N, C-alpha and C positions, 0 to 999 in steps of 0.2 A: 790524430790517430785515438780511438776512441777501444776499448778494451770491455771485454766484458764482467772481470774480475779487478779490480787494481788490491795491490804482489800485496800482501796483510805483513804487516811491519809490525811488532809491539816494543822492542825499545832500540837506544843506542848501546853497544854490548863494548864493543872496543874501541882505541883510534892506533894506526901504527905509525912507528917513527925511523927512521933514515939517517942517525950519523959517521958524519968519517972521525968527532972524538968522540967516543961511547963511554969514553971514563968521566969524563968532565959531565956529558948526559944521564947517565946515571947519580954522581954526585948530586946532580941538580935534583935530580926523582925522589933520590930518597928526602932532599931535605924540604923538599916539597910538599908529603906527605903518603909517597908511594913503599908498599914492602916488597921486593923483589919476592919470588916467590917460583922462576924457575930459566933455566939457561937452556936453549935447545942450538947450538952449533953458534950465531954471531948473534942468533936474540935473546935477548932479556924478558922479562915477562914480568909487568906487575902489577896488582892488588895491589883494592881497596878494605878497605872492614866491612864490605858487604859482603854479599854472597855471590859473585862475579870472580868465577879464576883467574882471572887478568881483565885492567882495562886499560892497560896497555903497553906497546909492546916496543921494546926501543933496538934497532939493528943496525951495528955495528954494518957499516958499508963503503966504499969508495964517491958516493954524492952524499950530500944533504937533502933529504927531498921526504914531502908527505908520502907516508905510505897508503892510506884511505883508513877511511872509518867502518867501522863493518855493525848491524843491525840486527838484529834475530827477531824471526820470521815465527810464522806460528806452527806453524807447520812444515819437515823434511817433505813434502807434496809442495810445497809452495816453493821450496826452492826450487823442484824439477821446472814449474808450472815457471818460474821466474826464466829458466833456459830456455822454453819454448814462446814466452810471448814479450821477451828486449828485446827492442828491434837491435837488425844483426852489425850494425856501425858501433857497438857500445860495447861489445866482442865477450861476450859472459859465454865464460867457463862451464865446464860439464858438472856436474858436482863430485865436492869429492874430498873423503875425510881428512881432517885436521887430526890424526891421529896424536902429533909429536905435540901438538901447544897441552895448555894446561884446559884440561874440561873435556876435550875432547871436542867431538859435536863434524858437521858436515856446513860445507860452507859454498858458493859462491862467488867470486869475483867476476864484474864488468866493469868497466871502462866509463867513464862520464862525457857523451857526443858533444860536447863541445870543447875539452880545455885537453880529455884524458885523464883527468887523474884515476887510481881505480876505488874503485864502491865495494862496500863485501855485503852477504849476508852469508848470517850461519843459523845452523841449528841446532840443540841435542849438547850445545856445550853441558857436560858433568857442573850443578852448583855447589860449593863450597861454604863449609860451617863459617856463617858471622860472627865475624870478633870485637870487645868488645875497644869504645873507641877511648876507654877510661876518661870520658867529659861525662858533668854529672846536667843531667834537665834541671836546670835552674829557675830558681824562681825568687822573678823580680821584686823589689820594690817600688813606687810608684808613689806619689805624693800622698794620692788617698788612696789607696791600696798596698798593705803591706803584705805581702804573700810570705816572706822565707821569718823561720823561727824569728826569737827574740835571741839573741849570745850564740847565731852559728853564724857564718863565712862565706863568702868568696874566692877562694883561694886557686891559682891555677900552676902548674909547672907551663917554662921556655917547655918551647916545643916542634917540631914542624905542625904543623893544622890536618890532620889525618884526612885522607880522600878517603868518601864514602863509595861514587858512583860517578863517571859517565854519565854528562848535562847534557852535553850540546859541543858539537863543533859548527865551523860555518871557514864559507870558500871566498874569493874574489876571484866572482867572472866573469868572458870575454864577452856573454850574448847570455843578458839576462831572459832573455822574454825564452828563448829556444830552451835555454835550462826548466826556464819555471813550467813549460811546459807535456818537458820529459819527465817533470819530475814530478806533477799535480795529475801524469796522466796515467801514471802504472805505479806510482805507489797511494798509498792512504796518506798522502801527507795533506795537511789544513793548513791554510792563513791565518795565525792568527795575528799576526799586524804583516801590509805591506806598509812600502814606503814610498811615496814618489819623487821625483825634480819638481824644479817649479814649471819646467813646463803635463805638469800630468803627470808624467810617464816612471810607472813603477822603477824602480830599481835594485831595491832589496825586501826579502821574504824573509820574515822568522812561523816556520811549519812547526806548526805542532802532529799528532800522527791523529789519525781519525781513531779511535775506542771506542764510539757512541757513549755510554752512560760513565764511561773508565776517565777515572780523573788523571793527566797526564797534565806532563811540567809546559808551560804557558811555549816552549819553542827546544825540538832539539836540533835541527837546522837550519842554519840558513845560507844565504847569499846572497852577493851582492855586484852590481855590475863592474868592470872597474879594468884597466888599457891591459894585465896582467893577470896570469890565476898565479892562485900563490895560494894555502892555506890561510886563515884568518886567524883563530885561534880553537883548544880546543879547551872543555868547561869541567872540569871536575863541584859532588856538592861534597863541603864536608859542614862537621857536624854543628854550628853557631857561631854566633856574633865573634865570640871569647878565642874559639875554635882559629879562627879565618884571620883575629886580627895578633894571633899569638906567632901565627904563624907568616903572615905578614912579617913581624919583627925580623925572628925564626930567619929568612930566604936573609933579609936585609942585611942582618947582622954576622951570615954567611959569608954573602960578595956578591952578593945577586940581586942582581939591576931590572928595577919595578918599572914595567909597563906608565899603569894604568890605577890608583884604586891607592886607596879606602873608599869608594862609594857606593852609591843606590842607583838601580838603572830605572828605568822609567816603563821601559816596556818589558816587560818579564819582570821586573819590579828587585831582584835581589839585588843584594849586598856584593859587589864584583872589588873583586883583585888579580889585574893579571900583572905578569910576570915573564920577562925574557925568559927562554932556558939559552946554553951557550950557547944554542945552532945560528938562536935569533928567532927561534921559535914564538908563539907564544902560550902561556898556557893561564886559564883564571880558578882563583876558588869560588865557587858562592855560594850565599849560605838564603835559605829567606823567598824561594821564587814561590812566583802565581802556578793554582794547578786549577786548571779548565778540565770543564769539558763537549759533548759540542753543539753543548745549549745556548755558548756563547760564540757572536759570529768574529768575522773577523773589521778590526778596525784598520782605516784606515787615515794616514800620515804625511805630512811633508819636512821632507829629509831639514835638521837644522842639530847643530851640534846642542842646544839644548833639549832635544830629543829624547838623550842619550844616556842624562843620568837627572837626578832631585838635588841630589847634593852630591858634595866629594872635589875632591881635587879638579879643572878646567881641563877639557879630552885634548890628550896632546897627539902633536902633527903623526907620530910615529904610532900610533892604534890607528887613525884615521885611509896609511899606505894599504 
């Protein structure tokens, strides 16, 4: 079905996770580089050092499950329009206040038409003051180009990698074609990469936002087809490569379980580092991702492990589940 105008998303805002053992999850979140900012009932909110009031919410629950991702829309009018144009099968809520959540604002929640996971649209959240991550902008010395003045040093404190923002999240869905049709029809998602199987059938998409001439991240939402719906991972930007590897070592020394990394992706180019939280959800630190505008067309690739990384450890079976 065609609509007159797609719902205009601006950026990913936050993700929501439910945990049966919230205290264990909270310890991981802090070691990962989030900063606790508020607690409302059973929900603890964590921010990064950017201007988002929170980037992840941790809800204590009887069940461990993904509570959905939120995208900011261009205006409150877009929220009201979304309620009208989204298909009834997605069960969109009415526009409602988020008065008890950090930043406030308004929200609409709908449910994926294939697998029923929640998806949130938000507007009007109040920004917060940016914080200094206390990592310098480094000057590197190359063989024939010395950028750092003599008698100056690179020195670092062992610490978590500070989270800047939510970059993207990804899902395993049970019907790729229907999901692709829905999200590309109703929202300004545009495929940066489409990945096909041996039969030439698309099975994975990396969506960016169509913001015209504005530079956006290579992808903010991806999904692939599999036998059972689940969230694959949520990805958060950190300061630079040194911060990322310091964070890797911090998580390792704290006894957390690495999933995959550190390595360099092909699609998106970012340097990645994936970790399992105590409930088995995958969280990623990334740096140095590609920025695109709408001059860049869709790229088509064949599914293969070698398409996932340029360097780094081999892809573990646990990552591809």
